[in-house]
N, C-alpha and C positions, 0 to 999 in steps of 0.2 A: 625848387631846391637851390641852395647856394653853397658855395665852397669858400671858406674863409680860414685865415690863420687862427690857430688856437690862441686865445688871449686869457688874461686873468679872469675875464667874465665867463668864458666858455670852458675853462680848464676842468672844473668839477664835473661838468656834464660829459666830458670825454673819458674820464677815468673809468666808468663802467664799461665802455667800449674797449678800452685797453685790457681790462680784466677778461672780457669775453674773448678777445683775440688771444690772450695768453692761454686760456682754457682750451681754445681750438687747437693750439699747438702743444697741448698736454703739459702745460706749466702751471704751477699753483700761484695764482695772483696773491700779492701782498699789498694791500691798499696803502699802507704807510710808505713802503719802499717805492711803490709806483708814484705816489704823490711827490716824494722827494726827488726821485730820478727824473721823471718827466717835467717836474717843476723847474729843473735846471734849464730847460729849453726856453722857458719864459724869460729867465734872467740872462741867458747867454745864447742868443739865436745864431751866433757864429758856430756853435757846436751842433745845432740841429734845429729844425722847426717842425711843427705839426700843423696839418690842415684838417679841418673837420667839414663834413657834409651835413647840412642842416635842412630838413624838410619841415616847413612850418616853423615850429619851435623845438623840434625833436632832432637831436644828432642821430644820424643814420650811418655814419662811416667816418673813418679817419685814415690819414697816411702820415708817416714820419719820415723826414728826410735828414740824412747825416752826410757829412762831407769828408770822407777819408782821403788821404793822400795816395797817389799812385806813383811808384818809382818808374814804371814803364813809360808813362806819359809826362812825368815830372810836373804833375798838376793835381789839383784837388778834383775829386769826382763827386757826383750827386747820386747818393744811394737812397732809393726808396726802401727803407728797411722794413716798414710795416705798411700794409694795406688791408683794411678790414671794413666790411660792409655788414650791417645788421642782417641776419638771415631773412627776416620778413621783407626786406627791401631789395634783396638781390634780384637781378633781372630787370631792374628799372633804370639802369644807366648810372647808378651811383658810383660804381667802381671805375667806369669809363671817365666820368666827370672828375673824379679824384686824380686819376692818372694824367688826364689832360691838364688839370690845374698844376700838378707837380711838374709836368713838362714845361709849362709856361713859367712857373716860378724859377726852375733851373735855368731856362733861357734868359730870363730877366736878370739873373745873378751871374751870368757869364759861364755857365757850365755847358760843355759841348754835348753831353748825353746824360740820360737818366738810366740807372740800372737797378736791378733787384734780383732776388732769388725766391724760389718757392719749392715746396717739397715735391718730389717726383709724383706722389699720388694725389696731389691737389689738382685734380682734373678740372674742377669748376674754374679755378683761377687761370689755369693754362688755356682754357677756351677763350676767356676774356683777353688774355695777352696775345693769343694767336689772331683773334678778331682785330686787334689793334695793329697787327703786323709787326709786333715786337720780335726782335732777333733773339733766339735761344742759343746761348753759347754752349760749348762742349767742355767747359771747365768743371772740375770736381771741387767740392768743398770738403776739406778735412778739418776735424775738430779733435783737439787733444786737451782734456781737462787738466789744468795746472795742479789742482789739489791732489790728483791721483797720479801725478807724473812719476813714472818709475823707469825712465829711460837712463841708461848708463852712457857715460861718455865713450865715444868711439876710440 
């Protein structure tokens, strides 16, 4: 197995994995939208990068890194926004290898840490993260859909 940056040559092979990841999180994939959205990363790697795990000639997982700014640290952070491993290859070290490569990439590019989120009930992923001695924060994530915003001014 090898981990490499997604390129023009491997991009099409990663799109089905992205769609499977979206279905896992109960989102309806849109192939055209995905091609356009994730294609931006090929053109502008300063916005984000994707890594793909390949076993033989088959992609078996991917991770996406973005670089949001932090007011607290007055620096950019490295966010592993996506981590997905094809179900048939789970338990074979693919997720660990992707995280390790993301850590290496972050270090090579001057980031002090790599962070990510997962759903509270995604126990499979949490076991992996705990095995890697990742620190789980106590922060809560709040979401407010803009399209349905009905908040009045105080």
